[in-house]
C-alpha positions in Angstrom: 96.8 -32.3 -153.5 95.1 -35.7 -153.6 94.0 -37.0 -157.0 90.7 -35.8 -158.3 89.3 -39.3 -158.0 89.2 -39.2 -154.2 85.8 -39.1 -152.3 86.0 -35.3 -151.6 86.8 -34.5 -155.2 83.9 -36.6 -156.5 81.5 -34.9 -154.2 82.8 -31.4 -154.9 82.4 -32.1 -158.7 78.8 -33.0 -158.2 78.2 -29.9 -156.0 79.9 -27.7 -158.6 77.8 -29.1 -161.4 74.5 -28.0 -159.8 71.2 -29.4 -161.2 70.0 -31.9 -162.2 72.5 -33.6 -160.0 74.3 -37.0 -160.1 72.3 -39.9 -161.6 72.5 -42.0 -158.5 71.9 -39.1 -156.2 74.2 -37.4 -153.6 73.9 -39.9 -150.8 76.5 -42.4 -152.3 79.0 -39.6 -152.7 78.4 -38.4 -149.1 78.7 -42.0 -147.8 82.0 -42.3 -149.7 83.5 -39.7 -147.4 83.4 -42.2 -144.5 86.3 -44.5 -145.1 87.5 -42.2 -147.9 88.2 -39.0 -146.0 87.0 -39.6 -142.5 87.1 -42.7 -140.4 84.3 -45.2 -141.2 83.2 -45.2 -137.5 82.0 -41.6 -137.9 79.4 -42.8 -140.4 77.1 -43.5 -137.4 77.2 -39.8 -136.4 76.2 -38.5 -139.8 72.8 -38.5 -141.3 72.3 -37.6 -145.0 69.5 -35.9 -146.8 69.2 -35.7 -150.6 66.3 -33.5 -151.8 67.5 -32.6 -155.3 64.2 -34.0 -156.6 62.3 -31.0 -155.1 63.6 -29.0 -158.1 61.3 -30.9 -160.4 58.1 -31.3 -158.3 56.7 -28.0 -159.6 55.8 -26.9 -156.1 58.4 -24.1 -155.9 60.3 -25.9 -153.1 64.0 -25.4 -152.7 66.2 -28.4 -153.6 69.1 -29.3 -151.3 71.4 -32.0 -150.0 73.7 -32.3 -147.0 74.6 -33.8 -143.6 72.5 -33.3 -140.5 72.6 -34.4 -136.9 71.7 -38.2 -136.7 69.3 -37.5 -133.8 66.8 -36.0 -136.2 63.9 -37.9 -137.9 64.6 -39.4 -141.3 62.3 -36.9 -143.0 60.5 -33.6 -142.4 61.8 -30.6 -140.4 65.0 -31.1 -138.4 67.0 -29.2 -135.9 70.7 -28.5 -135.0 73.5 -27.5 -137.3 74.0 -29.0 -140.7 76.2 -28.7 -143.8 74.0 -28.2 -146.8 74.3 -27.1 -150.4 71.5 -25.6 -152.6 72.0 -26.5 -156.3 71.0 -24.2 -159.1 70.9 -24.7 -162.8 74.6 -23.9 -162.8 76.6 -24.3 -159.6 75.6 -24.5 -155.9 75.6 -22.4 -152.7 77.2 -24.2 -149.8 76.0 -23.2 -146.3 76.0 -23.9 -142.6 72.4 -23.8 -141.5 70.3 -24.3 -138.4 67.4 -26.6 -139.0 63.9 -25.0 -138.9 63.1 -26.9 -135.7 65.8 -24.9 -133.8 69.1 -25.3 -132.1 68.5 -28.7 -130.5 70.3 -31.1 -130.5 73.3 -29.0 -131.2 73.1 -26.2 -128.7 76.6 -27.2 -127.5 78.1 -26.3 -130.9 76.0 -23.4 -132.0 76.2 -21.5 -128.7 79.9 -22.2 -128.1 82.2 -19.1 -128.6 84.7 -21.2 -130.5 82.3 -22.2 -133.2 81.3 -18.5 -133.8 85.0 -17.6 -134.0 85.9 -20.4 -136.4 83.0 -19.5 -138.7 84.3 -15.9 -138.8 87.8 -17.2 -139.5 86.4 -19.3 -142.3 85.0 -16.2 -143.9 88.3 -14.4 -143.8 90.1 -17.4 -145.1 87.9 -17.9 -148.1 87.7 -14.1 -148.8 91.5 -14.1 -149.2 90.9 -16.9 -151.7 88.6 -14.5 -153.6 85.5 -16.5 -152.7 82.4 -14.5 -151.9 81.5 -15.6 -148.4 79.2 -14.4 -145.7 78.8 -15.4 -142.0 76.4 -14.4 -139.3 78.0 -12.8 -136.2 76.0 -15.2 -134.0 75.0 -18.6 -135.5 72.4 -19.1 -132.8 70.5 -15.8 -133.6 67.7 -17.4 -135.5 65.7 -14.1 -135.7 68.4 -12.5 -137.8 68.0 -12.9 -141.6 70.7 -12.8 -144.2 70.9 -9.1 -145.1 69.6 -8.1 -148.5 72.9 -6.6 -149.4 74.4 -10.1 -149.0 71.7 -12.2 -150.6 71.8 -9.8 -153.6 75.3 -11.1 -154.3 73.9 -14.6 -154.9 71.0 -14.0 -157.3 70.8 -17.6 -158.4 69.9 -18.6 -154.9 67.2 -16.1 -154.1 64.6 -18.9 -153.4 67.0 -20.5 -150.8 67.5 -17.2 -149.0 63.8 -16.5 -149.1 63.0 -19.8 -147.5 65.9 -20.3 -145.1 67.2 -16.7 -144.7 66.8 -16.8 -140.9 68.5 -20.2 -140.5 71.6 -19.8 -142.8 74.6 -18.6 -140.8 77.5 -19.1 -143.3 77.3 -19.2 -147.1 79.7 -19.3 -150.0 79.1 -19.8 -153.7 81.0 -22.8 -154.9 83.5 -21.7 -157.6 83.1 -22.9 -161.2 86.6 -24.3 -161.6 87.3 -27.8 -160.1 90.2 -26.8 -157.9 88.3 -23.8 -156.5 85.2 -25.9 -155.9 87.2 -28.6 -154.1 88.9 -26.0 -151.9 85.6 -24.4 -150.8 83.8 -27.7 -150.2 86.8 -29.1 -148.3 86.9 -26.0 -146.1 83.2 -26.4 -145.1 83.4 -30.2 -144.8 86.6 -30.2 -142.7 85.3 -27.5 -140.4 82.0 -29.4 -139.9 84.0 -32.6 -139.3 86.1 -30.7 -136.7 83.0 -29.6 -134.8 81.6 -33.1 -134.9 84.9 -34.7 -133.8 85.4 -36.7 -136.9 89.0 -37.9 -137.4 90.5 -37.7 -140.9 92.0 -40.7 -142.7 95.8 -40.8 -142.9 95.8 -39.7 -146.6 93.6 -36.6 -145.7 95.2 -35.7 -142.4 97.7 -33.1 -143.8 94.9 -31.2 -145.6 92.6 -31.4 -142.6 95.2 -30.1 -140.2 96.4 -27.4 -142.6 92.9 -25.9 -142.6 92.6 -26.0 -138.8 96.0 -24.3 -138.6 94.9 -21.6 -141.1 91.7 -21.0 -139.2 93.6 -20.9 -135.9 96.2 -18.4 -137.3 93.4 -16.3 -138.7 91.7 -16.0 -135.3 94.8 -14.1 -134.2 96.0 -12.1 -137.3 99.7 -11.1 -137.2 100.9 -7.5 -137.3 104.0 -6.8 -139.3 106.4 -3.8 -139.0 105.9 -2.5 -142.5 102.0 -2.4 -142.4 102.2 -0.8 -138.9 104.7 1.8 -140.2 102.5 2.7 -143.1 99.5 3.2 -140.8 101.6 5.4 -138.5 102.7 7.6 -141.4 99.2 7.8 -142.7 97.2 8.2 -139.4 100.0 9.8 -137.3 98.6 8.7 -133.9 98.3 5.0 -133.4 97.7 2.7 -130.3 99.1 -0.8 -130.4 96.9 -2.8 -128.0 96.8 -6.4 -126.9 97.5 -8.8 -124.0 101.0 -9.0 -122.3 103.7 -11.0 -124.0 102.7 -10.2 -127.6 105.7 -8.0 -128.3 104.0 -4.6 -128.5 106.9 -2.6 -127.1 109.4 -4.5 -129.0 107.6 -3.8 -132.3 107.2 -0.1 -131.5 110.9 0.1 -130.8 111.7 -1.7 -134.0 109.6 0.8 -135.9 111.5 3.7 -134.4 114.9 2.1 -134.9 114.4 0.8 -138.5 111.9 3.2 -140.0 112.7 6.4 -138.2 116.5 5.8 -138.0 116.3 5.9 -134.2 114.9 9.4 -134.1 112.5 10.0 -131.3 112.1 8.9 -127.7 110.2 6.5 -125.4 108.3 7.3 -122.3 106.4 4.9 -120.0 103.2 6.1 -118.5 102.1 5.2 -114.9 99.7 6.6 -112.3 102.2 9.2 -111.1 102.7 10.8 -114.6 101.3 14.4 -114.7 100.5 17.1 -117.1 103.8 18.8 -116.1 105.7 15.6 -117.1 104.0 15.4 -120.5 103.5 19.0 -121.5 105.3 21.7 -119.5 105.9 22.6 -115.9 108.2 24.2 -113.4 111.1 22.5 -111.6 113.4 23.8 -108.8 116.8 25.2 -109.9 119.2 23.1 -107.9 122.2 25.3 -108.9 120.8 28.4 -107.4 121.2 29.5 -103.8 117.8 31.1 -103.9 114.5 29.3 -104.3 113.8 29.7 -107.9 112.1 27.6 -110.6 112.9 27.0 -114.2 110.5 26.1 -117.0 110.8 22.4 -117.8 109.6 21.1 -121.2 107.6 17.9 -120.9 107.9 14.8 -123.1 105.7 16.1 -125.9 107.6 19.3 -126.2 110.9 17.4 -126.1 109.8 15.0 -128.8 108.5 17.9 -130.9 112.0 19.5 -130.7 113.5 16.3 -132.1 111.1 16.4 -135.0 112.1 19.9 -136.0 114.7 18.6 -138.4 113.5 15.1 -139.4 110.6 12.7 -138.7 110.6 11.5 -135.1 108.5 8.8 -133.3 107.3 9.3 -129.8 106.6 5.9 -128.2 104.2 6.0 -125.2 104.5 2.7 -123.4 101.5 1.5 -121.3 99.5 4.6 -122.3 96.4 3.6 -120.4 98.2 3.3 -117.0 98.1 7.1 -116.6 95.0 9.3 -116.1 94.9 10.5 -119.7 92.4 13.3 -119.1 94.7 14.9 -116.6 98.0 14.1 -118.4 96.9 15.4 -121.8 94.9 18.4 -120.6 94.2 20.8 -123.4 96.8 19.0 -125.6 94.1 16.5 -126.6 93.0 19.3 -129.0 96.2 18.9 -130.9 95.8 15.2 -131.7 93.8 15.5 -134.9 95.7 14.0 -137.8 94.2 16.2 -140.5 95.1 19.4 -138.6 98.8 18.9 -138.0 100.9 21.3 -139.9 99.8 23.7 -142.7 97.2 26.4 -142.5 94.8 24.3 -140.5 97.3 23.5 -137.7 95.9 23.7 -134.2 97.7 25.3 -131.3 97.2 25.6 -127.6 98.4 28.2 -125.1 101.1 27.0 -122.8 100.9 27.6 -119.1 104.5 28.8 -119.2 106.6 30.4 -122.0 109.1 28.1 -123.5 111.8 29.1 -126.0 110.1 32.5 -126.3 106.8 30.9 -127.3 103.6 31.0 -125.3 101.7 28.7 -127.7 102.4 25.3 -129.1 101.4 23.2 -132.1 102.5 19.7 -133.1 105.1 19.6 -135.9 104.4 17.7 -139.1 107.3 15.4 -138.5 106.1 14.1 -135.2 104.4 10.7 -135.0 103.0 9.0 -131.9 102.8 5.2 -131.3 101.4 4.1 -128.0 101.1 0.6 -126.5 98.2 -0.5 -124.3 97.7 -3.6 -122.2 94.2 -5.0 -122.7 94.5 -7.7 -120.0 94.8 -5.6 -116.8 91.3 -5.2 -115.5 92.4 -2.7 -112.9 93.0 -0.1 -115.7 90.1 1.9 -117.1 89.7 1.9 -120.8 90.3 5.1 -122.8 87.4 7.5 -122.9 85.8 8.1 -126.3 87.2 11.6 -126.7 90.8 10.2 -126.5 90.0 7.0 -128.5 88.5 8.9 -131.4 91.9 10.6 -132.0 93.9 7.4 -132.4 93.9 4.5 -134.7 94.0 1.1 -133.0 95.8 -2.0 -134.0 95.5 -5.2 -131.9 98.4 -7.6 -131.4 97.5 -11.2 -130.7 99.6 -14.1 -129.6 101.5 -15.3 -132.7 101.7 -19.0 -133.2 104.4 -18.6 -135.9 106.8 -17.0 -133.4 106.5 -19.9 -131.0 107.0 -22.4 -133.9 110.2 -20.6 -135.0 111.8 -19.8 -131.7 110.9 -22.5 -129.1 111.0 -26.3 -128.7 108.3 -28.3 -130.4 106.6 -29.0 -127.1 106.1 -25.2 -126.6 104.0 -25.1 -129.7 101.9 -28.0 -128.5 101.2 -26.2 -125.2 100.5 -22.9 -127.1 97.9 -24.7 -129.2 96.2 -26.2 -126.1 96.0 -22.8 -124.4 94.8 -21.1 -127.6 92.1 -23.8 -128.2 90.8 -23.3 -124.6 90.5 -19.5 -125.0 89.1 -19.7 -128.5 86.6 -22.4 -127.7 85.3 -21.3 -124.3 86.4 -17.7 -123.3 83.7 -15.0 -123.5 84.5 -12.0 -125.7 85.9 -9.8 -123.0 88.2 -12.6 -121.7 89.8 -13.4 -125.1 92.3 -10.5 -124.5 93.6 -12.4 -121.5 95.2 -15.1 -123.6 99.0 -15.1 -122.8 101.2 -13.8 -125.5 103.8 -15.8 -127.4 106.6 -14.5 -125.2 105.6 -16.8 -122.4 106.6 -19.8 -124.5 109.9 -18.6 -126.0 112.9 -20.7 -124.9 116.1 -22.1 -126.3 115.8 -25.5 -124.5 113.1 -27.6 -122.9 114.7 -26.9 -119.5 114.3 -23.2 -120.0 110.7 -23.7 -121.2 109.9 -25.7 -118.1 111.2 -22.8 -116.0 109.0 -20.3 -117.9 106.0 -22.6 -117.4 106.6 -23.1 -113.7 107.4 -19.5 -112.8 105.5 -17.4 -115.3 102.6 -19.2 -117.1 101.2 -21.3 -114.3 101.3 -18.4 -111.8 99.5 -16.3 -114.5 96.8 -19.0 -114.8 96.5 -19.1 -111.0 95.9 -15.3 -111.0 93.2 -15.6 -113.7 91.5 -18.4 -111.8 91.7 -16.5 -108.5 90.1 -13.4 -110.0 87.4 -15.5 -111.8 87.7 -13.6 -115.1 87.5 -16.5 -117.5 83.9 -17.5 -117.3 83.2 -20.8 -119.0 86.9 -21.3 -119.8 87.8 -21.6 -116.2 87.2 -25.4 -115.9 89.2 -26.2 -119.0 92.1 -23.8 -118.1 92.2 -25.2 -114.5 92.7 -28.7 -115.9 95.5 -27.6 -118.2 97.1 -25.6 -115.4 97.2 -28.7 -113.3 98.6 -30.7 -116.2 101.4 -28.2 -116.7 102.2 -28.0 -113.0 102.5 -31.8 -112.9 104.7 -31.7 -116.0 107.3 -29.4 -114.5 107.1 -30.6 -110.9 
C-alpha cells in the first residue's frame, strides 16, 4: 500500500476526522489528487465544493464537500452525479449523489446499465470488508428515498438523509481506523474516476486496476463445487442456470463424481422427452412373438432405485428444453424438500404397477441437480409452480478460469466483451454474455480458431436476432475487430 503521506491518504484522513475539518479546507486536499493520484490534465474535468462552514452558520444546513461536474455553476444548486461526504462531529458519510437540479449533465452516466451494476458491485465489495454500505437499485430514480431501515443505521447523519434522501444513491460510513478509511474513500474515488475517464498516475495504477478487477469479478460471482454441494444436500432440488459455456454440466458432473462417489445418473431433456420417459410407461417386448408390452420405469424411478442403498444424484441437463408440465405430470407433487422421507412423505399413484407397487414416493437419498440455459430465447421459462419447488443458482462467465487456462490475449478479449455487456446490455440481455469456455485454448492459434468459428458466429447470431439493445453497436465494432484479427 502507498505511504500514508500520499494525496489519497491525506484526504481520507481529513474525511475520517469529520468536523471541524482541515484548517485550510478540503479543496487543497482534493486538488492534490490531480498530479498525485490522477493525471493533472483531469483537473479541468473536476469541480470542487467545500461547504464544511455550513456546520457553524446556525441555520441547520448540512455541511458537505466533494467533486461535482464542472459544467455546473460555482455555487448554488447543481446537477449530475457527484462524489460527496457529509462530516459529523466524529467521522463522515461518503456518498454518490445526484444534484438537486437533476440528472443533467450526467444522464449518460446515471442512466447507463454499467454504472448501476458497478454501484451494486461496490456495495457487495465493501460489505465483504465489513463496511455498512447501501446502494439504490436505480441511481436515476430521484423519487425514491433512502429507506428508513437504512438511514437508521447511520444515526449521526440523519440531517443529511432528511435533506438529500431522494438524491443519495450510494452511501457508506467511513471507518474510524486509518486503513479502513483509506480503503473506503479509495473505492468511491476510483469508481468515480473510472466513470469520469480519469487515468491514474503510475504509482496508483495497481490499486486502481485492482479495484476495477474486484468490481468486475463481483458482477459475475463464481460458484464453487463445495457451496453448490452444500445447497444440494440442504435444498435437495436445485437448478444451475446461466448462459452457454459457463461449465454448468461440467460442474454438475463433478458434484456427482466427487461428492456422491459417482452414484446417480444423467439425462438430457429435449422436446421429445415424455412423461413415459421420465416416470413410467409401456414398451413393446421385442423378445415375444406376440404383441405384448412391458412396464418400463422412467428416469426418476431408475434414479430412485439407485438411491435405495446410498445417496444418489440425478442430473437433468437442459431441463427447460422439455415441456415440464407434461413430463413431470403429477410427479411435481413430490418435489417438496420438506416432505421427502419420514411421516410427511408425499406419494403419487403410478399409471402402471412397478415392482409390485402402484404408488411411488421419492427416497430420502435422492437429490436432483438440473442445468438450464438462460440464453436460448426460443425456450419458455419455467412456470412458477415448477420454479417454486427448486432452488436456483446462476453461473456466470468466470474471468479467473480464462486467466488460468488461456493465453493472455484471451483475457484481454474476455474483458472487452464483459465490459460491453456490463456497460450497455439491458437486464434481460446480460444472460447472453458468452461463457468462459469460448476463450479456453492452449495456444494463440487454437484461440484464433475458437474466435473465428465459435465466438464471431455467436455474435453474428445475436446481432441478426437484435437481442442486445443498446449493446449492439459496441458489440458489432468488437465483432469486426475480432474478425479482422483472425482473418
